[in-house]
Every structure is written in structure tokens, then in C-alpha cells.
N, C-alpha and C positions, 0 to 999 in steps of 0.2 A: 504493500500500500504506500510505500514511501516514494517510489518513482514508477515510471511506466513499466520497466522490465528489470526488477530487482535481481541481482545476481546472488544466488544462494550457494554457499560453500557446501559441497558434498562431504560431510565430515565423517569419513571412515577413519582416517588418520590425518588430522588437521595440520596445517602448516603455520609456523610462527617465526618470529624473527630469530636470526642466528644467535646462539649463545655458546658458551664453552662446552666442548663435547666431552661427555663422560666416557670412561673406559668401559668396555663390555664386562659383564660379571664373570667371575671365574667359572661358574657353572653354566655358562651360556649354552653349551651343547651337551651337558651332562647333568640333568636334573638330579638333585640329591635324593637319597633313599627315603628321607622323611617327607618328601613332597607328596601331595595328594594327586592321585591319578584317576581319571574318569575313563569310561569305556570308549568314548568317542576320540580318545587320544589327547585330550586336554590335560595338562599337568600344571598345578599351581602350588605355591608355597607362601605362607604368611611370613612377611618380613618384619612387621611391627604390629602390635596390638592396636585396635581402634578404641575410641571412646564412646562410640554410639552403641545402641542396643538393637536397632532395627537394620536388617539387611536390605540392600538395594534390590529392587524388583525390576522386571522387564518393562514396567510402565513408568518408571521413575526418570527423573532428570538428575544428572550428577555433575558436581564440580570436581574436577580431577586435575592432578599433575601426573604426567606420564612420560616414560622413556621407552623407546621401541628400537630393538635391534633385529637384524636378520641373523640367521645362525652362522653366517660367515663373519660376523662382527661389525657389519655395516650399520651405522646409526641411521635410523629412519626418521625419528622424531624425538625431541626433547623439550619438555615444558617444565622447567625447574621452579622452585620457590623464588620469589613470591608470586610468580605467574601462576595462572590456572586457566582452565577452559571449561565451558559448560556445554553438555550435549546429552541427548536422551540415550538411554541404554539401547533402544531399538536402532539407533544410528551407528552403534559400534559394530565392528566386524563380529561374526557370531562367537568365536572363541573368546574374544575380549569381553563381550557382553556376559557370557556364562561365568567367566572368572570374576567379573565385577559384582555379579549377583551373590557371590560368596562373602562379600565385604560389608563392613559397617563403617560409618563415618570415622575418620582418623586412621583407618587401617592402611597398611602398605602391603602389597602382594605382588609376587612375580608369577607370570604365566608363560608357559611354553606352549605355543599354539601351532598345531600342525597346519600345513597348507590347506587341507580340506576344510578347515574352520576359518579361513580368511576371506571367504566369498570372492575368490579369484584374485585377491590382492597379491598372492604369492603362489607361484606355480609349483614350487618344490621347496624342501627344507621346512623351516618354521620361523615364526616370529617369537621373540621373547619380549614381553611387555612388563615393565614395572609400573604399577599404578598406585597412587595415593588418593584415596577417596576423601577429599577435603570436606564435602558435605553433600547430603541429599537435598537438592534444590526444591523448594516449595513452588508449586505451580503458581503463576501470577494471579494475584487477587486484586480486586478493584481498590485503588488507594482511597483512603478516607477523605483526602483533599482533592478528589478527581473533579469536583465541581468548579474549582478555581484555585489560583495560587494563594497559599497561606501568607500570613504576615511576615514569616521569617524567610520567604523566598526573595530572590533578587530579580529585579526587572531591568531589562536593557532599554536603550533608547528606541529600539524598533517595536517594543511591546512584548518581546519574548520574556517569559519568567522561568526561573529554574531554581532548583535546590539540590545540593550534593547529598546523595544518600550514602555513599561510601567513598572515602578518599582513594586516590589512585596511587600508583607506585612510581610513576614517571614524572618527568619535568618538561617534556616536549609536548607542545600542542599541535594538532593537525593544522595544516594551512588550507587555504581555500581550494587549492588544486590537489590536495592529498586524497589518497584512497584509504579507507578505514575498514576495519572489521569490527562488527558490533553484535551484541545481543540486545533486543528491544521488545517492548510490548506497548501497544497503543490502545487508548480508550477514547471514546467520546465523553463529554462532560456529564452525560446521564449514566455513565458507568458501563457502557457496552464496549466490550473488547472487540476490536476489528482486525487486529493482526498481532502475531507474536512469534518471533524467531525462537524464543525459549520453548514454546510448546512444540515447535517443529523439531527442536533439538539440533538445529543448524544455525550458526551465526550467519550474518549477512555481510557481504563485501560490496562496497560501492564507492564511487568518486563523490566528493562533496559538491561538485558542480552538477551532479545529476539528481539531487534530492530537493525536497521542499526547502524554502528559504529559512524556515525555523531550524531545520537540521543543519544547513550549511553554516549558519551562525552559531548554533548551540554546540556542535561538535568541536568547533575551534576553541571553545572555552574549557574543554576537557583534557585530561592526561590519561595515559594508558592505565588500565585497571580501575578507573573511576566509574562510579555508577551515579547517574544524575536523573532527576525528574524534570521534564520540560512541560510547560503549559504554552502551547503554540497557538497564537490567535489566528483566526481564519485568514487574515491578510498575509500570513506567513506560511499558510498550509495550502488548502485546496479551494479557496474562494473562487466561485464561478464554475468549478468542475463538478457537476452534479453526479458524476459517476463515482466520486470519491466522498469520504466522510466530510461533513460540513461543520462549520462553527469551530470553536476552540477545540484542540486535540491535546491529549495528555500522553506523554511518552516516558517510560522508564528506559534509559539507555545505558548499557555497559560498554565502554570502549575497550576492546580486546587488543587491537593492534593498529598501528599506523604504518602505511606502506609508502 
């Protein structure tokens, strides 16, 4: 709903900015004897106890940190602290999803995933995935202040109002010509949700030149890792386009990456 043809990332194994590469684990190709083995070939081992009491389910959305290797030691993906990513379990490759469903919040687990459980991502060998389940993400609920910006929000000269819900980890702001990766949920002021990348389990990637004016302005106020609520007046949204939601729109936006 943000632009005419929003590009959605197919998050089986997402891409993030380059960081220092971790070394493959010593048991990369030789799972230890105390690892848990399933009949389908999946092998997992708990690396650290969690603090949660409820296991992840196939209907849940998870915030995770993850490191992925091929069995030859090639690093596929690394999302280290304090970074994290949000995706639904159903969007994970099958073996990863099954391993994740053994976990509670705070737990760390290593999974040795045979190619048959990678949904075609790997033709032979296996993937080894270290996962930290940071939290089980609550599905978006209508904000109490969806009807209009509260007194503690900030209003810009254009009429855009915003409130930071969670501070970020970065210091760099997107520029007007930047491409960003975000998770978002949008509501009309009567509390009707009209779009949510969180529910899809896939973040969205787009250029700030391709979105509504409220987003072009608002995203430039954010840093990576930040989550902000925006109250976007009709003049900065879809005024005049009856095929889109009308009036003031409310968005919760998490800035995942700046490209």
C-alpha cells in the first residue's frame, strides 16, 4: 500500500549489511553425539538456555539473530548483536522452521539441515544455522493513539507527526535517494489495519523516492534499528487517490537497513 509496486524481500535467508565474518564451528560437518536427531535428517543442539516458557509455533513471528554456513565452511548469512531480523516461521526454509519451533525466547540453537529440508536453496550437502530467538513477536495490535498524534509526539513543518517507540543502534540517517529495508504496519484512524509486512513475515525494500511523501520525510528522521510511529496527514499520503486509504494514516515502522 505504500507505493504502486512495492518490492517484497523473499526472506528465506535474508541479506544484511556486511559485518565481520565469524569462523565456522568446529562441529560444522560432525554433529556431536548429544545432538538431537529427527527422522527427516534434521539435527539440532541447544547452545544456550532460553528465558521464555513458550515454544515458537509455525504460526508465530520471530525476532532472531542468525548465522548460516554451508558444510564447506562458506558463510551464507550473519546477523550479529545488536542487529536482529523479524520474519514469520512459515517464511523460513523448512529445516530452519522445524529447528526454530524447538526454541523458547532467549535460547540459542545450532541446526544441521540436510539439502532436502532447504526447499531447493541447497542442492547437496547441508546448511548449518545458529539461531538466537530474541523474542516471539506479538502480532500488530491497533495503537491506543491511532486516532491522532498524542501530546508527546513531534510535529514537523509539513504536518507529519511521529514518536520513537524504540531507539535505534545506528547514527546514519537515510537520504532522500536511499533505498531502505523496513518492517511496517499501517492503520486508518478508525483502527482498520490495511497493510502489514510483519504479518506477511517479509520486510519491504524500496527507494525513498518511490513512496508517499510522509514516508520519504519520516524515514530520513530514523536510524537503523529504530522503530517509530508516524501519523501521516492525507496531504502526505494518498489524497485524491480513491483506490488507496484516505485521510490521516498511522504507520509503525522499523528501519532494518539502509542501502
